[in-house]
C-alpha atoms as one frame of an Amber mdcrd trajectory, in Angstrom:
protein
  22.288  45.741  78.479  20.634  43.138  76.294  21.469  45.125  73.201  25.149
  45.269  74.201  25.282  41.503  74.683  23.706  41.026  71.249  26.339  43.230
  69.577  29.161  41.372  71.319  27.782  38.032  70.086  27.527  39.344  66.512
  31.182  40.461  66.613  32.241  37.022  67.810  30.377  35.373  64.920  31.940
  37.791  62.441  35.418  37.062  63.823  34.864  33.336  63.389  33.705  33.830
  59.774  36.714  36.001  58.935  39.040  33.468  60.484  37.476  30.674  58.421
  37.814  32.723  55.232  41.457  33.436  55.995  42.107  29.708  56.321  40.845
  28.963  52.800  43.368  28.298  49.918  44.694  31.420  48.292  43.274  30.462
  44.813  39.765  30.533  46.205  40.344  33.874  47.940  41.751  35.552  44.871
  39.341  34.172  42.264  35.662  34.139  43.121  34.951  32.382  39.819  36.355
  29.182  41.316  33.356  29.123  43.634  31.186  28.324  40.606  30.350  24.797
  39.490  33.253  23.218  37.599  33.019  23.635  33.827  32.225  20.408  32.014
  34.288  21.527  29.020  37.328  22.122  31.177  37.013  18.799  32.985  36.393
  16.577  29.967  40.064  16.131  29.298  40.662  14.648  32.764  37.492  12.741
  33.617  38.877   9.439  32.328  41.618   9.566  34.968  39.595   8.708  38.046
  42.740   8.556  40.260  43.668  12.213  39.818  43.187  14.181  43.070  40.090
  16.272  43.229  42.069  19.358  44.160  44.313  19.052  41.131  41.393  19.232
  38.747  39.846  22.181  40.520  43.132  24.095  40.470  42.646  24.548  36.718
  39.646  26.728  37.434  41.880  29.289  39.141  42.848  30.667  35.745  40.921
  33.781  34.650  38.379  33.326  31.841  40.216  35.923  29.692  44.019  36.017
  29.919  45.545  39.401  30.773  48.277  39.103  28.158  49.839  36.795  25.621
  51.991  35.140  28.245  48.920  34.230  30.270  47.276  32.940  27.097  50.267
  30.723  26.312  50.123  29.492  29.896  46.602  28.191  29.505  47.496  24.872
  27.832  45.571  23.101  25.090  41.858  23.727  24.757  39.427  21.124  26.002
  38.005  18.799  23.369  34.735  20.106  21.949  33.161  16.674  21.640  32.745
  13.889  24.132  35.142  10.973  23.497  33.261   7.977  22.145  34.726   5.347
  24.481  34.773   7.189  27.791  35.288   4.903  30.752  32.458   4.613  33.204
  32.902   6.783  36.319  34.595   4.908  39.148  34.748   7.601  41.836  32.657
  10.351  43.275  34.745  12.902  41.434  34.013  11.297  38.095  30.369  11.006
  38.974  30.273  14.689  39.722  31.730  15.445  36.322  29.045  13.396  34.533
  26.307  14.989  36.584  27.605  18.470  35.868  27.962  17.686  32.183  24.373
  16.512  32.051  23.246  19.709  33.644  25.032  21.750  30.992  23.608  19.860
  27.962  19.861  20.432  27.861  19.775  21.395  24.168  21.558  18.348  22.720
  19.354  16.054  24.783  16.245  17.827  23.590  17.439  17.417  20.018  17.960
  13.722  20.549  14.484  13.367  21.997  13.057  15.315  19.067  14.872  13.072
  16.605  13.529  10.038  18.371  10.009  11.377  18.123  10.510  12.160  14.457
  11.746   8.651  13.819   8.777   7.245  15.700   6.407   9.465  13.750   8.021
   8.392  10.488   7.712   4.771  11.499   4.071   5.201  12.391   3.435   7.093
   9.181   5.053   4.289   7.237   2.910   1.739   9.017  -0.188   3.676   7.988
   0.829   3.855   4.317  -0.854   1.078   2.366   1.840   1.088  -0.262   4.702
   0.781   2.271   2.934  -1.890   4.301   2.161  -3.949   1.217   5.746  -3.500
   0.019   7.139  -4.724   3.347   4.737  -7.659   3.297   5.744  -8.497  -0.268
   9.450  -8.330   0.577   8.994 -10.530   3.628   7.315 -13.284   1.632   9.018
 -12.851  -1.754   5.773 -11.718  -3.385   6.368  -9.365  -6.273   4.881  -7.030
  -8.866   6.302  -7.411 -12.369   5.520  -6.232 -15.859   4.121  -8.931 -18.111
   6.840 -10.452 -20.266   6.102 -13.192 -22.844   9.651 -14.474 -22.354   8.888
 -15.356 -18.734   7.923 -18.877 -17.746   4.191 -18.155 -17.616   1.243 -20.551
 -17.807   0.083 -21.160 -21.367  -3.485 -20.256 -20.421  -2.403 -16.843 -19.121
  -0.295 -16.176 -22.203  -3.267 -17.046 -24.438  -5.632 -14.750 -22.529  -3.057
 -11.943 -22.597  -2.642 -12.254 -26.364  -6.386 -12.132 -26.955  -6.811  -9.033
 -24.806  -3.814  -7.392 -26.481  -5.577  -7.842 -29.831  -8.844  -6.438 -28.488
  -6.922  -3.504 -26.977  -5.951  -2.478 -30.528  -9.628  -2.214 -31.426  -9.726
  -5.356 -33.581 -13.170  -6.979 -33.673 -14.524  -5.168 -30.606 -17.805  -4.038
 -32.237 -20.570  -6.319 -33.429 -21.053  -5.750 -37.166 -24.751  -5.087 -36.566
 -23.802  -1.743 -34.978 -21.940  -0.423 -38.033 -24.953   1.350 -39.675 -25.889
   3.190 -36.476 -22.291   4.245 -35.842 -21.884   5.558 -39.403 -25.196   7.430
 -39.119 -24.048   9.092 -35.896 -20.783  10.112 -37.552 -22.600  11.650 -40.538
 -24.975  13.634 -38.359 -22.133  15.088 -36.334 -18.757  14.730 -38.095 -16.953
  16.109 -35.050 -18.856  13.952 -32.585 -17.140  11.747 -30.057 -18.009   8.694
 -32.143 -15.345   9.677 -34.676 -12.260   7.502 -35.062 -14.140   4.296 -35.859
 -13.444   4.126 -39.580 -11.930   0.732 -40.321 -13.685  -2.574 -40.862 -11.117
  -4.212 -38.577 -13.003  -2.692 -35.643 -16.058  -4.803 -36.501 -16.578  -8.543
 -36.235 -18.231  -9.663 -39.481 -17.234 -13.317 -39.290 -19.921 -15.946 -38.960
 -17.464 -18.828 -38.716 -16.700 -20.504 -35.369 -14.141 -18.639 -33.305 -10.659
 -20.141 -32.824  -9.829 -21.860 -29.514  -9.876 -19.455 -26.599 -11.998 -16.941
 -28.498 -15.686 -16.261 -28.986 -17.609 -14.395 -31.644 -18.281 -10.796 -30.651
 -22.033 -11.217 -30.899 -21.892 -14.098 -28.385 -19.777 -12.230 -25.839 -22.585
  -9.798 -25.127 -24.387  -6.800 -26.523 -22.426  -3.955 -28.093 -23.275  -0.471
 -26.722 -25.144   1.929 -28.975 -23.515   5.185 -30.151 -25.730   7.137 -27.742
 -24.619   5.013 -24.777 -20.986   5.459 -25.714 -21.399   9.233 -26.165 -23.002
   9.491 -22.715 -20.140   7.525 -21.154 -17.587   9.823 -22.775 -19.405  12.881
 -21.445 -19.515  11.456 -17.916 -15.794  10.707 -18.002 -14.985  14.136 -19.403
 -16.955  15.801 -16.589 -15.144  13.783 -13.916 -11.762  14.652 -15.392 -12.402
  18.362 -15.927 -14.091  18.909 -12.561 -11.536  16.779 -10.712 -13.949  14.298
  -9.216 -12.631  12.035  -6.492 -12.444   8.260  -6.707 -16.002   7.770  -5.465
 -17.310  10.196  -8.099 -15.499   8.357 -10.890 -16.853   5.042  -9.596 -20.450
   6.245  -9.540 -20.545   8.240 -12.762 -18.141   6.370 -15.032 -16.840   3.010
 -13.867 -20.217   1.657 -12.791 -21.669   2.914 -16.085 -19.031   1.104 -18.164
 -19.499  -2.112 -16.191 -23.265  -1.853 -16.720 -22.729  -1.611 -20.479 -20.679
  -4.806 -20.397 -22.271  -6.966 -17.707 -25.490  -7.488 -15.850 -25.580  -5.661
 -12.502 -26.224  -7.592  -9.296 -29.556  -5.867  -8.640 -31.333  -7.247 -11.702
 -33.994  -9.845 -10.889 -32.591 -12.513 -13.204 -28.806 -12.132 -13.014 -26.602
 -13.965 -15.456 -23.972 -16.458 -14.357 -21.363 -13.668 -14.100 -22.380 -10.282
 -12.691 -20.580  -7.344 -11.109 -21.011  -5.647  -7.755 -19.511  -2.566  -6.065
 -17.661  -3.690  -2.932 -15.445  -0.851  -1.720 -16.140  -1.752   1.942 -15.278
  -5.451   1.577 -12.557  -6.372   4.068 -10.297  -9.397   4.046 -11.161 -11.963
   6.709  -8.574 -11.972   9.525  -8.137 -15.742   9.097  -6.304 -15.063   5.840
  -4.586 -11.700   6.118  -1.127 -11.188   7.619  -1.490  -7.436   7.982  -3.532
  -5.479  10.488  -5.039  -3.150   7.940  -7.212  -4.823   5.347  -6.881  -4.206
   1.615 -10.044  -3.460  -0.290 -11.065  -3.301  -3.946 -13.848  -1.334  -5.605
 -15.701  -3.851  -7.791 -15.842  -7.606  -8.244 -17.088  -9.922 -10.939 -18.749
 -12.821  -9.157 -20.516 -16.060 -10.014 -24.167 -16.733  -9.222 -24.146 -20.488
  -8.522 -26.777 -22.833  -9.874 -28.926 -24.848  -7.469 -26.493 -27.751  -7.105
 -23.511 -25.446  -6.623 -25.401 -23.310  -4.095 -26.184 -26.416  -2.033 -22.534
 -27.501  -2.180 -21.375 -24.055  -1.046 -23.807 -24.137   1.876 -22.588 -27.590
   2.903 -18.961 -26.455   2.671 -19.591 -23.529   5.009 -21.435 -25.752   7.487
 -18.709 -28.405   7.505 -15.806 -26.042   8.147 -16.278 -23.797  11.174 -13.278
 -21.667  10.304 -14.743 -20.966   6.882 -18.184 -20.520   8.463 -18.756 -16.974
   7.336 -17.846 -16.844   3.637 -16.811 -18.980   0.687 -14.471 -16.115  -0.260
 -11.640 -14.374   1.599 -13.809 -11.342   2.430 -16.533 -10.660   4.991 -18.649
  -8.721   2.459 -22.141 -10.145   2.955 -23.408 -10.045  -0.675 -20.390 -12.176
  -1.656 -20.728 -14.669   1.191 -21.994 -17.485  -1.059 -20.995 -16.104  -4.471
 -17.452 -16.968  -5.612 -15.316 -14.025  -6.718 -13.940 -14.391 -10.244 -12.241
 -11.042 -10.926 -11.434  -7.958  -8.842 -11.201  -4.324  -9.953  -9.268  -1.596
  -8.146  -9.884   2.036  -9.156  -8.001   5.300  -8.663  -8.447   8.829  -9.965
  -6.824   9.853 -13.227  -3.035   9.663 -13.180  -2.672   8.847  -9.485  -2.104
   5.877  -7.231  -0.895   3.214  -9.661   1.657   1.799  -7.215  -0.943   1.760
  -4.445  -3.479   0.045  -6.709  -0.970  -2.638  -7.669  -0.053  -3.196  -4.020
  -3.700  -3.428  -3.027  -4.490  -5.977  -5.728  -1.381  -7.985  -4.873  -2.476
  -8.228  -1.243  -6.094  -8.936  -2.216  -5.047 -11.704  -4.613  -2.595 -13.121
  -2.087  -5.422 -13.700   0.368  -7.715 -14.993  -2.372  -5.053 -17.599  -3.178
  -4.965 -18.596   0.490  -8.729 -19.028   0.590  -8.738 -21.134  -2.581  -5.894
 -23.262  -1.272  -7.805 -23.944   1.912 -10.906 -24.882  -0.071  -9.194 -27.315
  -2.449  -7.419 -29.020   0.459 -10.797 -30.245   1.664 -11.282 -32.437  -1.402
  -9.759 -35.850  -2.061  -8.017 -36.205  -4.363  -6.838 -32.633  -4.187  -7.101
 -30.704  -7.440  -4.440 -28.185  -8.537  -5.058 -24.484  -8.055  -5.981 -22.341
 -11.080  -3.043 -21.219 -13.160  -3.789 -17.525 -12.616  -6.295 -15.039 -11.223
  -7.222 -12.002 -13.372  -7.777  -8.444 -12.205  -8.278  -4.938 -13.559  -6.806
  -1.594 -12.495  -8.593   1.625 -13.490  -7.063   5.092 -13.238  -9.805   7.511
 -14.187 -10.058   7.088 -17.957  -7.519   4.281 -18.328  -8.240   0.576 -17.829
  -5.553  -2.137 -17.722  -5.335  -5.876 -17.146  -3.339  -7.549 -14.376  -3.097
 -11.193 -13.358  -1.461 -13.043 -10.486   0.267 -16.412 -10.490   1.350 -18.540
  -7.537   4.568 -20.536  -7.423   5.113 -22.344  -4.119   4.635 -19.568  -1.545
   5.354 -16.690  -3.934   2.556 -14.706  -5.564   3.465 -12.513  -8.543   1.197
  -9.794  -9.913   1.776  -9.322 -13.650   0.901  -5.860 -14.975   1.174  -3.663
 -18.031  -1.547  -4.668 -20.518  -3.706  -1.714 -21.558  -7.400  -2.386 -22.183
  -8.853   0.929 -23.317  -9.653   4.500 -22.363 -12.874   6.446 -21.879 -11.316
   9.430 -23.649 -12.501   8.059 -27.022 -15.366   6.013 -28.414 -13.217   3.145
 -29.647 -11.698   2.881 -26.168 -15.146   2.410 -24.624 -15.931  -0.353 -27.116
 -12.602  -2.005 -26.260 -13.270  -1.916 -22.510 -16.787  -3.304 -22.864 -15.652
  -6.077 -25.193 -12.755  -7.125 -22.946 -14.915  -7.136 -19.807 -17.377  -9.383
 -21.624 -14.517 -11.598 -22.747 -13.297 -11.913 -19.135 -16.845 -12.811 -18.071
 -16.908 -15.485 -20.782 -13.507 -16.785 -19.588 -14.973 -17.019 -16.083 -17.911
 -19.025 -17.365 -15.864 -21.234 -19.679 -12.651 -21.766 -17.663 -12.740 -20.604
 -14.066 -16.223 -21.769 -13.031 -15.776 -25.333 -14.309 -12.514 -25.542 -12.343
 -14.232 -24.154  -9.223 -17.122 -26.614  -9.414 -14.735 -29.532  -9.748 -11.877
 -28.554  -7.411 -13.735 -26.669  -4.668 -17.275 -28.057  -4.696 -16.605 -31.575
  -5.933 -19.270 -31.352  -8.637 -19.292 -32.685 -12.162 -19.418 -30.043 -14.847
 -22.279 -29.738 -17.321 -21.711 -30.788 -20.909 -19.981 -27.912 -22.775 -21.683
 -26.165 -25.671 -20.957 -27.367 -29.184 -18.114 -25.593 -31.035 -20.529 -24.115
 -33.579 -22.135 -22.058 -30.831 -18.954 -20.208 -30.013
């Protein structure tokens, strides 16, 4: 009996379902496809009309997906637009909202592409922020700082033009070898005609003159010692090894660049350093008080000044008086340079690579050095003018070149383009050594007297007599 009652109840439920189905619109009965979610492509043409009845839009879905004949195809009307209109009105009804929701559900791929593009843009932006060249370029553009090739027609300080002319003459090999070295060089050439000392054949390469040097110059013998042929040959071999075996920047610095600097100047480790010495400083960072960028720019070597007793006491007093200076007289936190003023900075790269990066690094380094000097001179009354320029050197493997920066108002310009010499040939080594010694002499004769007076407030010692130079 219970089973019979159950069957009767099932029949009643079935009758009610059939009756409900029969009451549905004919388009839904005949076309089961209309039970699917409305197509976003089909509805795009009507979504802007929020007042259109919901049933009217859905009636379009009663058409079959593939027309039975040409007449049916002609009946279908214009195709829906393939792209979303740019200025679609915001949905103002539930029907319109449904259309937007359905459209979103049918567009996973385009949205993924947009997200991917966004990530790519973000990655590119982050990559750009990590690039030292791009960051320095943005910083330079923001503050009108610039890198330009040296041009004698530009409005440059007379002192810079004079130094540039002197180095240009040395870079041609004129007077870069002390005449006392001529016999040993000729002997080396005779013993090995195809040796690396070849190419030094003209008397113009030697300085024979015993007369006083013209203004801004110094006799070669007074600039410093001239390397022997054996020292030059060893330097050439070191450089050749680094080039052929593709040494990295650190290898070049250790085997070649430090060697060349040692031939020209006294290293910092010697017990009785001269007034101007050099030091490797590839980890020296710019103090955050001066830099405008998060990432610090570094250089590889510096020529620095070892102050005399009076200057050392003045530097100590300066650091004690100014808490913001507190740590260093320079713009870097490098401890060996804390009380030794930087005179010249050297940035190195491997052969044939990284020139733009080296220029950008030196521009940023000099920019912050200018800021430090400006802060220091502001402490003195009356305030002295800043130096007319700051020199620097860029080395790319074999090739050495001079740069210098000038400051006009808030704009710092790095002037480039003056070759010094190359470690591919003996004469080039003599040129580099001579010019480094000349820059050390310029530091002693021009920059250090200015520094003592403008920064430390000290009187300068009596200069040497003209006959000594």
